[in-house]
PAZA-501309 format. One record per residue: residue number from 0; chain; z, x, y of N, C-alpha, C, O in turn. Coordinates in nm, 4 decimals, always signed. Layout:
   i ch     n_pz     n_px     n_py    ca_pz    ca_px    ca_py     c_pz     c_px     c_py     o_pz     o_px     o_py
 NUM  A        Z        X        Y        Z        X        Y        Z        X        Y        Z        X        Y
...
This chain:
   i ch     n_pz     n_px     n_py    ca_pz    ca_px    ca_py     c_pz     c_px     c_py     o_pz     o_px     o_py
   0  A  +4.6629 +12.3920 -10.0692  +4.6161 +12.3329  -9.9475  +4.7057 +12.2167  -9.9060  +4.7478 +12.2074  -9.7907
   1  A  +4.7341 +12.1284 -10.0012  +4.8210 +12.0151  -9.9677  +4.9618 +12.0598  -9.9294  +5.0234 +12.0026  -9.8395
   2  A  +5.0129 +12.1630  -9.9983  +5.1470 +12.2130  -9.9639  +5.1509 +12.2590  -9.8180  +5.2449 +12.2275  -9.7451
   3  A  +5.0499 +12.3327  -9.7763  +5.0450 +12.3830  -9.6387  +5.0333 +12.2679  -9.5388  +5.1026 +12.2668  -9.4371
   4  A  +4.9471 +12.1725  -9.5670  +4.9315 +12.0577  -9.4777  +5.0598 +11.9758  -9.4692  +5.0998 +11.9331  -9.3609
   5  A  +5.1237 +11.9542  -9.5833  +5.2466 +11.8755  -9.5838  +5.3589 +11.9492  -9.5108  +5.4380 +11.8874  -9.4395
   6  A  +5.3657 +12.0806  -9.5288  +5.4652 +12.1613  -9.4573  +5.4444 +12.1478  -9.3064  +5.5410 +12.1317  -9.2319
   7  A  +5.3199 +12.1541  -9.2613  +5.2900 +12.1382  -9.1188  +5.3312 +12.0004  -9.0688  +5.3922 +11.9881  -8.9626
   8  A  +5.2980 +11.8970  -9.1452  +5.3325 +11.7608  -9.1048  +5.4837 +11.7455  -9.0894  +5.5305 +11.6875  -8.9915
   9  A  +5.5594 +11.7968  -9.1847  +5.7049 +11.7867  -9.1763  +5.7599 +11.8661  -9.0585  +5.8596 +11.8263  -8.9982
  10  A  +5.6963 +11.9772  -9.0254  +5.7418 +12.0576  -8.9118  +5.7156 +11.9866  -8.7789  +5.7931 +12.0018  -8.6845
  11  A  +5.6073 +11.9094  -8.7706  +5.5730 +11.8382  -8.6464  +5.6525 +11.7090  -8.6290  +5.6699 +11.6631  -8.5162
  12  A  +5.7006 +11.6501  -8.7368  +5.7634 +11.5180  -8.7334  +5.8820 +11.5069  -8.6371  +5.8893 +11.4076  -8.5647
  13  A  +5.9754 +11.6029  -8.6317  +6.0881 +11.5857  -8.5404  +6.0454 +11.5741  -8.3938  +6.1083 +11.5021  -8.3162
  14  A  +5.9405 +11.6439  -8.3567  +5.8917 +11.6403  -8.2184  +5.8140 +11.5121  -8.1905  +5.8263 +11.4552  -8.0820
  15  A  +5.7342 +11.4659  -8.2868  +5.6435 +11.3527  -8.2651  +5.7005 +11.2190  -8.3091  +5.6493 +11.1141  -8.2700
  16  A  +5.8052 +11.2214  -8.3897  +5.8677 +11.0995  -8.4420  +5.7698 +11.0110  -8.5167  +5.7878 +10.8893  -8.5212
  17  A  +5.6682 +11.0690  -8.5745  +5.5695 +10.9925  -8.6490  +5.6032 +10.9849  -8.7962  +5.6999 +11.0453  -8.8427
  18  A  +5.5217 +10.9094  -8.8692  +5.5377 +10.8944  -9.0132  +5.4530 +11.0016  -9.0823  +5.3310 +11.0049  -9.0660
  19  A  +5.5172 +11.0877  -9.1583  +5.4494 +11.1955  -9.2291  +5.3636 +11.1364  -9.3402  +5.4100 +11.0532  -9.4181
  20  A  +5.2383 +11.1800  -9.3468  +5.1511 +11.1391  -9.4565  +5.2077 +11.1966  -9.5855  +5.2362 +11.3161  -9.5936
  21  A  +5.2239 +11.1119  -9.6860  +5.2825 +11.1604  -9.8106  +5.1927 +11.2658  -9.8736  +5.0712 +11.2661  -9.8541
  22  A  +5.2545 +11.3546  -9.9488  +5.1852 +11.4667 -10.0117  +5.0608 +11.4204 -10.0881  +4.9532 +11.4780 -10.0718
  23  A  +5.0749 +11.3177 -10.1704  +4.9649 +11.2696 -10.2528  +4.8548 +11.1990 -10.1764  +4.7453 +11.1804 -10.2296
  24  A  +4.8814 +11.1591 -10.0523  +4.7818 +11.0869  -9.9721  +4.7036 +11.1774  -9.8768  +4.6135 +11.1294  -9.8080
  25  A  +4.7349 +11.3045  -9.8710  +4.6625 +11.3949  -9.7815  +4.5190 +11.4110  -9.8304  +4.4956 +11.4419  -9.9472
  26  A  +4.4238 +11.3901  -9.7411  +4.2820 +11.3974  -9.7770  +4.1978 +11.4142  -9.6508  +4.2456 +11.3924  -9.5395
  27  A  +4.0746 +11.4525  -9.6693  +3.9772 +11.4598  -9.5613  +3.8774 +11.3464  -9.5849  +3.8091 +11.3443  -9.6872
  28  A  +3.8688 +11.2533  -9.4916  +3.7836 +11.1360  -9.5070  +3.6397 +11.1682  -9.4707  +3.6125 +11.2269  -9.3660
  29  A  +3.5484 +11.1293  -9.5576  +3.4056 +11.1379  -9.5266  +3.3595 +11.0092  -9.4599  +3.2872 +11.0134  -9.3604
  30  A  +3.4011 +10.8936  -9.5142  +3.3708 +10.7623  -9.4587  +3.4852 +10.6686  -9.4877  +3.5480 +10.6763  -9.5933
  31  A  +3.5126 +10.5787  -9.3926  +3.6089 +10.4718  -9.4161  +3.5282 +10.3442  -9.4352  +3.4575 +10.3008  -9.3443
  32  A  +3.5387 +10.2843  -9.5531  +3.4593 +10.1669  -9.5868  +3.5344 +10.0359  -9.5695  +3.4715  +9.9303  -9.5620
  33  A  +3.6661 +10.0395  -9.5631  +3.7414  +9.9154  -9.5570  +3.7399  +9.8469  -9.6922  +3.7279  +9.9128  -9.7955
  34  A  +3.7521  +9.7153  -9.6923  +3.7543  +9.6397  -9.8172  +3.6139  +9.6345  -9.8775  +3.5173  +9.5983  -9.8103
  35  A  +3.6045  +9.6708 -10.0037  +3.4782  +9.6648 -10.0778  +3.4959  +9.5636 -10.1901  +3.5887  +9.5739 -10.2703
  36  A  +3.4067  +9.4664 -10.1949  +3.4134  +9.3641 -10.2995  +3.3986  +9.4291 -10.4367  +3.3240  +9.5257 -10.4529
  37  A  +3.4693  +9.3759 -10.5340  +3.4684  +9.4325 -10.6695  +3.3271  +9.4397 -10.7268  +3.2942  +9.5345 -10.7980
  38  A  +3.2431  +9.3401 -10.6965  +3.1076  +9.3404 -10.7507  +3.0155  +9.4426 -10.6834  +2.9028  +9.4628 -10.7285
  39  A  +3.0626  +9.5075 -10.5754  +2.9841  +9.6112 -10.5070  +3.0284  +9.7523 -10.5465  +2.9637  +9.8510 -10.5115
  40  A  +3.1384  +9.7600 -10.6192  +3.1948  +9.8907 -10.6527  +3.0986  +9.9736 -10.7381  +3.0864 +10.0940 -10.7153
  41  A  +3.0311  +9.9141 -10.8342  +2.9394  +9.9903 -10.9191  +2.8223 +10.0453 -10.8380  +2.7751 +10.1557 -10.8653
  42  A  +2.7750  +9.9704 -10.7390  +2.6679 +10.0192 -10.6512  +2.7150 +10.1409 -10.5745  +2.6415 +10.2387 -10.5615
  43  A  +2.8352 +10.1358 -10.5244  +2.8922 +10.2470 -10.4491  +2.9061 +10.3712 -10.5376  +2.8722 +10.4818 -10.4954
  44  A  +2.9547 +10.3533 -10.6573  +2.9732 +10.4649 -10.7504  +2.8387 +10.5257 -10.7899  +2.8257 +10.6481 -10.7951
  45  A  +2.7390 +10.4426 -10.8177  +2.6055 +10.4922 -10.8525  +2.5420 +10.5680 -10.7368  +2.4777 +10.6709 -10.7576
  46  A  +2.5597 +10.5180 -10.6156  +2.5054 +10.5832 -10.4965  +2.5599 +10.7262 -10.4831  +2.4839 +10.8207 -10.4619
  47  A  +2.6894 +10.7404 -10.4955  +2.7521 +10.8729 -10.4819  +2.7150 +10.9647 -10.5981  +2.7004 +11.0855 -10.5796
  48  A  +2.6999 +10.9081 -10.7173  +2.6677 +10.9890 -10.8351  +2.5287 +11.0517 -10.8256  +2.5035 +11.1536 -10.8898
  49  A  +2.4386 +10.9936 -10.7477  +2.3022 +11.0463 -10.7327  +2.2945 +11.1683 -10.6416  +2.1929 +11.2377 -10.6402
  50  A  +2.4003 +11.1954 -10.5659  +2.3977 +11.3068 -10.4708  +2.4063 +11.4399 -10.5439  +2.4762 +11.4529 -10.6444
  51  A  +2.3351 +11.5369 -10.4926  +2.3376 +11.6712 -10.5500  +2.3529 +11.7690 -10.4341  +2.2541 +11.8101 -10.3731
  52  A  +2.4748 +11.8053 -10.4048  +2.5062 +11.8903 -10.2903  +2.5870 +12.0111 -10.3330  +2.6522 +12.0105 -10.4374
  53  A  +2.5817 +12.1153 -10.2504  +2.6536 +12.2395 -10.2785  +2.7988 +12.2317 -10.2326  +2.8320 +12.1609 -10.1376
  54  A  +2.8839 +12.3055 -10.3017  +3.0234 +12.3176 -10.2595  +3.0286 +12.3959 -10.1282  +2.9277 +12.4518 -10.0851
  55  A  +3.1451 +12.4000 -10.0653  +3.1573 +12.4679  -9.9364  +3.3024 +12.5064  -9.9117  +3.3932 +12.4640  -9.9831
  56  A  +3.3216 +12.5879  -9.8087  +3.4548 +12.6337  -9.7703  +3.4897 +12.5809  -9.6325  +3.4044 +12.5736  -9.5440
  57  A  +3.6151 +12.5445  -9.6153  +3.6672 +12.5037  -9.4856  +3.7764 +12.6020  -9.4458  +3.8649 +12.6335  -9.5253
  58  A  +3.7694 +12.6494  -9.3240  +3.8716 +12.7386  -9.2682  +3.9517 +12.6582  -9.1660  +3.9096 +12.6412  -9.0516
  59  A  +4.0672 +12.6093  -9.2089  +4.1503 +12.5284  -9.1193  +4.2213 +12.6164  -9.0178  +4.2641 +12.7275  -9.0492
  60  A  +4.2330 +12.5656  -8.8962  +4.3022 +12.6392  -8.7923  +4.3147 +12.5598  -8.6635  +4.3596 +12.6129  -8.5619
  61  A  +4.2754 +12.4324  -8.6665  +4.2789 +12.3479  -8.5479  +4.3742 +12.2326  -8.5733  +4.3704 +12.1715  -8.6800
  62  A  +4.4596 +12.2021  -8.4769  +4.5456 +12.0842  -8.4831  +4.5281 +12.0065  -8.3542  +4.4902 +12.0629  -8.2516
  63  A  +4.5554 +11.8782  -8.3592  +4.5398 +11.7976  -8.2393  +4.6095 +11.6642  -8.2517  +4.6710 +11.6315  -8.3531
  64  A  +4.5972 +11.5879  -8.1434  +4.6589 +11.4553  -8.1346  +4.5579 +11.3613  -8.0710  +4.4992 +11.3936  -7.9678
  65  A  +4.5371 +11.2439  -8.1327  +4.4513 +11.1407  -8.0753  +4.5384 +11.0264  -8.0277  +4.6046 +10.9601  -8.1076
  66  A  +4.5383 +11.0035  -7.8968  +4.6192 +10.8965  -7.8373  +4.5761 +10.7578  -7.8846  +4.6607 +10.6713  -7.9073
  67  A  +4.4433 +10.7354  -7.8998  +4.3937 +10.6013  -7.9299  +4.4458 +10.5463  -8.0632  +4.4618 +10.4252  -8.0782
  68  A  +4.4720 +10.6348  -8.1599  +4.5286 +10.5857  -8.2861  +4.6606 +10.6530  -8.3231  +4.7140 +10.6325  -8.4320
  69  A  +4.7123 +10.7343  -8.2294  +4.8449 +10.7953  -8.2402  +4.8627 +10.8768  -8.3676  +4.9624 +10.8619  -8.4383
  70  A  +4.7656 +10.9631  -8.3965  +4.7787 +11.0495  -8.5133  +4.7758 +11.1967  -8.4734  +4.7088 +11.2367  -8.3781
  71  A  +4.8505 +11.2752  -8.5496  +4.8457 +11.4207  -8.5414  +4.7601 +11.4643  -8.6598  +4.7807 +11.4179  -8.7719
  72  A  +4.6649 +11.5527  -8.6351  +4.5694 +11.5891  -8.7383  +4.5478 +11.7401  -8.7439  +4.5812 +11.8134  -8.6509
  73  A  +4.4910 +11.7838  -8.8558  +4.4506 +11.9233  -8.8758  +4.3030 +11.9220  -8.9123  +4.2548 +11.8298  -8.9781
  74  A  +4.2317 +12.0257  -8.8687  +4.0876 +12.0305  -8.8929  +4.0408 +12.1742  -8.9099  +4.1099 +12.2684  -8.8708
  75  A  +3.9222 +12.1899  -8.9690  +3.8644 +12.3241  -8.9785  +3.8092 +12.3676  -8.8426  +3.7828 +12.2849  -8.7553
  76  A  +3.7924 +12.4985  -8.8268  +3.7359 +12.5534  -8.7036  +3.5944 +12.5025  -8.6790  +3.5562 +12.4777  -8.5646
  77  A  +3.5166 +12.4870  -8.7856  +3.3783 +12.4424  -8.7723  +3.3407 +12.3576  -8.8931  +3.4105 +12.3558  -8.9945
  78  A  +3.2286 +12.2876  -8.8795  +3.1804 +12.2013  -8.9869  +3.0648 +12.2722  -9.0561  +2.9589 +12.2891  -8.9957
  79  A  +3.0823 +12.3138  -9.1808  +2.9736 +12.3817  -9.2507  +2.8540 +12.2889  -9.2712  +2.8692 +12.1674  -9.2836
  80  A  +2.7365 +12.3477  -9.2744  +2.6145 +12.2687  -9.2927  +2.6183 +12.1885  -9.4224  +2.5667 +12.0768  -9.4268
  81  A  +2.6780 +12.2429  -9.5272  +2.6862 +12.1695  -9.6542  +2.7672 +12.0404  -9.6390  +2.7336 +11.9393  -9.7007
  82  A  +2.8722 +12.0424  -9.5588  +2.9514 +11.9216  -9.5339  +2.8711 +11.8238  -9.4488  +2.8686 +11.7043  -9.4780
  83  A  +2.8060 +11.8730  -9.3447  +2.7210 +11.7849  -9.2623  +2.6141 +11.7179  -9.3484  +2.5870 +11.5988  -9.3331
  84  A  +2.5534 +11.7952  -9.4391  +2.4504 +11.7401  -9.5269  +2.5045 +11.6325  -9.6193  +2.4404 +11.5293  -9.6393
  85  A  +2.6222 +11.6559  -9.6755  +2.6856 +11.5576  -9.7632  +2.7131 +11.4284  -9.6870  +2.6836 +11.3194  -9.7360
  86  A  +2.7695 +11.4409  -9.5674  +2.8006 +11.3237  -9.4854  +2.6716 +11.2491  -9.4497  +2.6670 +11.1262  -9.4568
  87  A  +2.5681 +11.3224  -9.4118  +2.4404 +11.2604  -9.3748  +2.3785 +11.1854  -9.4933  +2.3326 +11.0721  -9.4791
  88  A  +2.3780 +11.2493  -9.6086  +2.3194 +11.1874  -9.7273  +2.3989 +11.0625  -9.7694  +2.3401 +10.9618  -9.8087
  89  A  +2.5301 +11.0694  -9.7612  +2.6124 +10.9518  -9.7908  +2.5854 +10.8401  -9.6905  +2.5743 +10.7233  -9.7279
  90  A  +2.5751 +10.8768  -9.5637  +2.5489 +10.7772  -9.4590  +2.4170 +10.7048  -9.4851  +2.4089 +10.5826  -9.4728
  91  A  +2.3141 +10.7810  -9.5211  +2.1842 +10.7203  -9.5507  +2.1950 +10.6234  -9.6683  +2.1448 +10.5112  -9.6609
  92  A  +2.2593 +10.6655  -9.7753  +2.2743 +10.5801  -9.8924  +2.3567 +10.4559  -9.8654  +2.3220 +10.3470  -9.9111
  93  A  +2.4655 +10.4711  -9.7915  +2.5503 +10.3569  -9.7588  +2.4747 +10.2562  -9.6734  +2.4861 +10.1353  -9.6937
  94  A  +2.3973 +10.3067  -9.5777  +2.3177 +10.2186  -9.4921  +2.2121 +10.1434  -9.5712  +2.1949 +10.0228  -9.5531
  95  A  +2.1411 +10.2135  -9.6588  +2.0364 +10.1500  -9.7397  +2.0939 +10.0462  -9.8354  +2.0284  +9.9466  -9.8660
  96  A  +2.2158 +10.0693  -9.8822  +2.2809  +9.9749  -9.9739  +2.3582  +9.8663  -9.8985  +2.4249  +9.7833  -9.9602
  97  A  +2.3491  +9.8670  -9.7654  +2.4098  +9.7648  -9.6796  +2.5627  +9.7623  -9.6860  +2.6239  +9.6555  -9.6844
  98  A  +2.6241  +9.8819  -9.6934  +2.7690  +9.8917  -9.6824  +2.8061  +9.9063  -9.5358  +2.7338  +9.9699  -9.4591
  99  A  +2.9181  +9.8478  -9.4967  +2.9694  +9.8633  -9.3607  +3.0614  +9.9842  -9.3564  +3.1410 +10.0060  -9.4476
 100  A  +3.0499 +10.0626  -9.2497  +3.1386 +10.1769  -9.2311  +3.1381 +10.2146  -9.0838  +3.0538 +10.1685  -9.0070
 101  A  +3.2329 +10.2988  -9.0456  +3.2485 +10.3419  -8.9070  +3.1408 +10.4446  -8.8735  +3.1531 +10.5615  -8.9100
 102  A  +3.0351 +10.4015  -8.8041  +2.9245 +10.4910  -8.7678  +2.9573 +10.5778  -8.6470  +2.8895 +10.6780  -8.6243
 103  A  +3.0586 +10.5429  -8.5691  +3.0909 +10.6197  -8.4487  +3.1365 +10.7616  -8.4796  +3.1206 +10.8503  -8.3957
 104  A  +3.1916 +10.7847  -8.5952  +3.2432 +10.9183  -8.6271  +3.1422 +11.0018  -8.7046  +3.1768 +11.1093  -8.7537
 105  A  +3.0204 +10.9562  -8.7165  +2.9186 +11.0269  -8.7935  +2.8258 +11.1066  -8.7026  +2.8435 +11.1126  -8.5809
 106  A  +2.7276 +11.1667  -8.7657  +2.6277 +11.2441  -8.6926  +2.6889 +11.3668  -8.6280  +2.7770 +11.4310  -8.6852
 107  A  +2.6420 +11.3988  -8.5092  +2.6912 +11.5178  -8.4390  +2.8362 +11.5043  -8.3953  +2.9004 +11.6041  -8.3628
 108  A  +2.8890 +11.3818  -8.3941  +3.0272 +11.3595  -8.3521  +3.1260 +11.3632  -8.4682  +3.2453 +11.3396  -8.4490
 109  A  +3.0777 +11.3923  -8.5871  +3.1657 +11.3920  -8.7040  +3.2725 +11.5001  -8.6894  +3.2415 +11.6174  -8.6682
 110  A  +3.3980 +11.4588  -8.7010  +3.5110 +11.5503  -8.6906  +3.5903 +11.5422  -8.8210  +3.6748 +11.4540  -8.8363
 111  A  +3.5641 +11.6331  -8.9150  +3.6426 +11.6298  -9.0387  +3.7864 +11.6657  -9.0060  +3.8129 +11.7656  -8.9392
 112  A  +3.8786 +11.5840  -9.0532  +4.0200 +11.6091  -9.0239  +4.1074 +11.5497  -9.1335  +4.0645 +11.4640  -9.2108
 113  A  +4.2295 +11.5970  -9.1378  +4.3316 +11.5457  -9.2284  +4.4429 +11.4896  -9.1413  +4.4982 +11.5608  -9.0574
 114  A  +4.4759 +11.3626  -9.1607  +4.5835 +11.3006  -9.0840  +4.7169 +11.3512  -9.1370  +4.7478 +11.3368  -9.2553
 115  A  +4.7960 +11.4111  -9.0470  +4.9272 +11.4640  -9.0840  +5.0389 +11.3650  -9.0543  +5.1310 +11.3483  -9.1343
 116  A  +5.0302 +11.2986  -8.9372  +5.1323 +11.2022  -8.8951  +5.0646 +11.0785  -8.8374  +4.9628 +11.0889  -8.7689
 117  A  +5.1206 +10.9633  -8.8649  +5.0739 +10.8370  -8.8064  +5.1826 +10.7827  -8.7157  +5.2998 +10.8179  -8.7290
 118  A  +5.1422 +10.6961  -8.6229  +5.2359 +10.6335  -8.5285  +5.3196 +10.7392  -8.4575  +5.4403 +10.7230  -8.4396
 119  A  +5.2546 +10.8463  -8.4178  +5.3236 +10.9601  -8.3572  +5.3186 +10.9536  -8.2051  +5.2266 +10.8965  -8.1464
 120  A  +5.4172 +11.0120  -8.1446  +5.4167 +11.0347  -7.9996  +5.3400 +11.1638  -7.9735  +5.3251 +11.2465  -8.0635
 121  A  +5.2917 +11.1813  -7.8519  +5.2227 +11.3076  -7.8213  +5.3162 +11.4263  -7.8455  +5.4307 +11.4247  -7.8003
 122  A  +5.2693 +11.5274  -7.9151  +5.3539 +11.6444  -7.9427  +5.3709 +11.7295  -7.8167  +5.2814 +11.7358  -7.7324
 123  A  +5.4852 +11.7938  -7.8051  +5.5043 +11.8861  -7.6922  +5.4227 +12.0124  -7.7148  +5.3767 +12.0749  -7.6192
 124  A  +5.4046 +12.0499  -7.8403  +5.3213 +12.1656  -7.8762  +5.2872 +12.1537  -8.0251  +5.3622 +12.0961  -8.1039
 125  A  +5.1735 +12.2092  -8.0600  +5.1339 +12.2127  -8.2012  +5.1166 +12.3581  -8.2423  +5.0402 +12.4330  -8.1816
 126  A  +5.1881 +12.3954  -8.3448  +5.1797 +12.5336  -8.3938  +5.0441 +12.5588  -8.4583  +4.9823 +12.4684  -8.5145
 127  A  +5.0005 +12.6805  -8.4491  +4.8748 +12.7189  -8.5134  +4.8919 +12.7180  -8.6643  +4.9999 +12.7468  -8.7159
 128  A  +4.7861 +12.6852  -8.7334  +4.7879 +12.6945  -8.8778  +4.6603 +12.7655  -8.9202  +4.5604 +12.7644  -8.8483
 129  A  +4.6647 +12.8258  -9.0354  +4.5478 +12.8988  -9.0828  +4.5495 +12.9019  -9.2348  +4.6378 +12.9621  -9.2959
 130  A  +4.4501 +12.8357  -9.2956  +4.4359 +12.8427  -9.4405  +4.2944 +12.8066  -9.4799  +4.2189 +12.7486  -9.4018
 131  A  +4.2603 +12.8414  -9.6010  +4.1269 +12.8256  -9.6569  +4.1281 +12.7147  -9.7611  +4.2217 +12.7048  -9.8405
 132  A  +4.0240 +12.6309  -9.7612  +4.0102 +12.5253  -9.8604  +3.8693 +12.5322  -9.9177  +3.7713 +12.5118  -9.8460
 133  A  +3.8594 +12.5610 -10.0468  +3.7299 +12.5582 -10.1142  +3.7092 +12.4173 -10.1682  +3.7876 +12.3703 -10.2507
 134  A  +3.6047 +12.3501 -10.1225  +3.5785 +12.2116 -10.1610  +3.4705 +12.2108 -10.2685  +3.3571 +12.2518 -10.2441
 135  A  +3.5070 +12.1634 -10.3888  +3.4105 +12.1634 -10.4985  +3.3859 +12.0241 -10.5574  +3.3193 +12.0110 -10.6601
 136  A  +3.4397 +11.9198 -10.4921  +3.4104 +11.7840 -10.5341  +3.4431 +11.6869 -10.4214  +3.5023 +11.7248 -10.3203
 137  A  +3.4035 +11.5607 -10.4404  +3.4438 +11.4549 -10.3482  +3.4748 +11.3323 -10.4314  +3.4352 +11.3242 -10.5477
 138  A  +3.5456 +11.2363 -10.3728  +3.5974 +11.1249 -10.4521  +3.5923 +10.9939 -10.3754  +3.5870 +10.9917 -10.2524
 139  A  +3.5941 +10.8851 -10.4509  +3.6117 +10.7515 -10.3970  +3.7596 +10.7189 -10.4134  +3.8126 +10.7188 -10.5245
 140  A  +3.8242 +10.6915 -10.3026  +3.9688 +10.6683 -10.3011  +3.9962 +10.5244 -10.2597  +3.9365 +10.4735 -10.1649
 141  A  +4.0859 +10.4604 -10.3308  +4.1284 +10.3255 -10.2951  +4.2711 +10.3308 -10.2423  +4.3582 +10.3937 -10.3023
 142  A  +4.2938 +10.2649 -10.1308  +4.4275 +10.2538 -10.0751  +4.4929 +10.1293 -10.1344  +4.4422 +10.0180 -10.1201
 143  A  +4.6063 +10.1499 -10.2009  +4.6782 +10.0403 -10.2658  +4.8132 +10.0238 -10.1967  +4.8932 +10.1172 -10.1913
 144  A  +4.8371  +9.9052 -10.1444  +4.9643  +9.8798 -10.0753  +5.0776  +9.8675 -10.1756  +5.0649  +9.8031 -10.2797
 145  A  +5.1896  +9.9316 -10.1411  +5.3080  +9.9243 -10.2248  +5.4304  +9.9028 -10.1387  +5.4199  +9.8980 -10.0161
 146  A  +5.5452  +9.8899 -10.2004  +5.6705  +9.8657 -10.1288  +5.7038  +9.9791 -10.0325  +5.7650  +9.9559  -9.9283
 147  A  +5.6639 +10.1016 -10.0666  +5.6937 +10.2175  -9.9823  +5.5731 +10.2602  -9.9002  +5.5669 +10.3743  -9.8546
 148  A  +5.4774 +10.1704  -9.8808  +5.3575 +10.2023  -9.8054  +5.2394 +10.2246  -9.8977  +5.2519 +10.2117 -10.0195
 149  A  +5.1240 +10.2583  -9.8400  +5.0044 +10.2728  -9.9225  +5.0068 +10.4006 -10.0059  +5.0620 +10.5028  -9.9652
 150  A  +4.9462 +10.3918 -10.1221  +4.9198 +10.5111 -10.2034  +4.7699 +10.5128 -10.2290  +4.7056 +10.4081 -10.2367
 151  A  +4.7156 +10.6324 -10.2420  +4.5724 +10.6478 -10.2632  +4.5471 +10.6792 -10.4095  +4.6094 +10.7681 -10.4676
 152  A  +4.4546 +10.6044 -10.4680  +4.4202 +10.6224 -10.6079  +4.2724 +10.6588 -10.6196  +4.1866 +10.5931 -10.5606
 153  A  +4.2439 +10.7634 -10.6958  +4.1067 +10.8075 -10.7167  +4.0390 +10.7099 -10.8124  +4.0864 +10.6884 -10.9240
 154  A  +3.9278 +10.6509 -10.7680  +3.8508 +10.5578 -10.8506  +3.7331 +10.6272 -10.9187  +3.6922 +10.5877 -11.0279
 155  A  +3.6786 +10.7305 -10.8543  +3.5691 +10.8094 -10.9124  +3.5664 +10.9435 -10.8407  +3.6070 +10.9551 -10.7251
 156  A  +3.5174 +11.0451 -10.9124  +3.5099 +11.1802 -10.8560  +3.3771 +11.2422 -10.8982  +3.3319 +11.2240 -11.0112
 157  A  +3.3146 +11.3167 -10.8046  +3.1863 +11.3789 -10.8312  +3.1918 +11.5267 -10.7945  +3.2415 +11.5630 -10.6879
 158  A  +3.1413 +11.6107 -10.8822  +3.1426 +11.7552 -10.8524  +3.0332 +11.7916 -10.7518  +2.9291 +11.7265 -10.7436
 159  A  +3.0601 +11.8971 -10.6762  +2.9579 +11.9592 -10.5929  +2.9081 +12.0810 -10.6691  +2.9842 +12.1432 -10.7432
 160  A  +2.7844 +12.1148 -10.6520  +2.7246 +12.2271 -10.7243  +2.7702 +12.3596 -10.6657  +2.7833 +12.3714 -10.5439
 161  A  +2.7946 +12.4588 -10.7489  +2.8300 +12.5916 -10.6961  +2.7168 +12.6457 -10.6096  +2.6028 +12.6562 -10.6548
 162  A  +2.7486 +12.6799 -10.4858  +2.6473 +12.7280 -10.3908  +2.5890 +12.8614 -10.4342  +2.4741 +12.8916 -10.4018
 163  A  +2.6648 +12.9408 -10.5060  +2.6218 +13.0759 -10.5419  +2.5763 +13.0861 -10.6874  +2.5706 +13.1961 -10.7422
 164  A  +2.5441 +12.9738 -10.7505  +2.5133 +12.9764 -10.8939  +2.3901 +13.0578 -10.9288  +2.3781 +13.1035 -11.0424
 165  A  +2.2975 +13.0779 -10.8345  +2.1756 +13.1510 -10.8662  +2.1876 +13.2994 -10.8398  +2.0916 +13.3731 -10.8621
 166  A  +2.3005 +13.3450 -10.7939  +2.3132 +13.4884 -10.7622  +2.4217 +13.5527 -10.8483  +2.5226 +13.6009 -10.7966
 167  A  +2.4007 +13.5531 -10.9781  +2.4972 +13.6125 -11.0696  +2.4940 +13.7650 -11.0568  +2.3886 +13.8245 -11.0347
 168  A  +2.6103 +13.8262 -11.0708  +2.6212 +13.9719 -11.0621  +2.6878 +14.0257 -11.1885  +2.7745 +13.9609 -11.2472
 169  A  +2.6470 +14.1413 -11.2278  +2.7081 +14.2092 -11.3405  +2.7686 +14.3384 -11.2865  +2.7017 +14.4149 -11.2171
 170  A  +2.8921 +14.3615 -11.3181  +2.9558 +14.4868 -11.2718  +3.0285 +14.5522 -11.3878  +3.0667 +14.4863 -11.4845
 171  A  +3.0464 +14.6806 -11.3765  +3.1157 +14.7530 -11.4840  +3.2417 +14.8154 -11.4325  +3.3138 +14.8805 -11.5082
């Protein structure tokens, strides 16, 4: 999945003159929390660990450009109910625990996407892409500034439950 996304980003870069998201930083954001105080990190980790949600599939095939933040992005054709449920449950927990986050991108307006290029000019055209991503976990990621720009480090990871675990089949 990351190889395909990174290949697309590199293909768009000459036209858009943007900064390609590094291979290791490609991700789909559920919530952007900004700076979280160290003493609140355990609350955040416990909140996410209590969730019990099913895994899901994303069928990527949409690309676009947002002028307001100058990014080229890739997204799935639709948002599966399991992803909407995960986002909703996280939103409820974050709100109850008094965490600040961007509420404008939640609810019915939630647009799951992967940022391919930053500081980009509007593209003259975006090629179609098509690939499948099976999502079986989610993570807490910290952005760490470095000499070559930010790198994302996984601070905690939580599995999603297999959606089909109750329908085992035996074949010969």
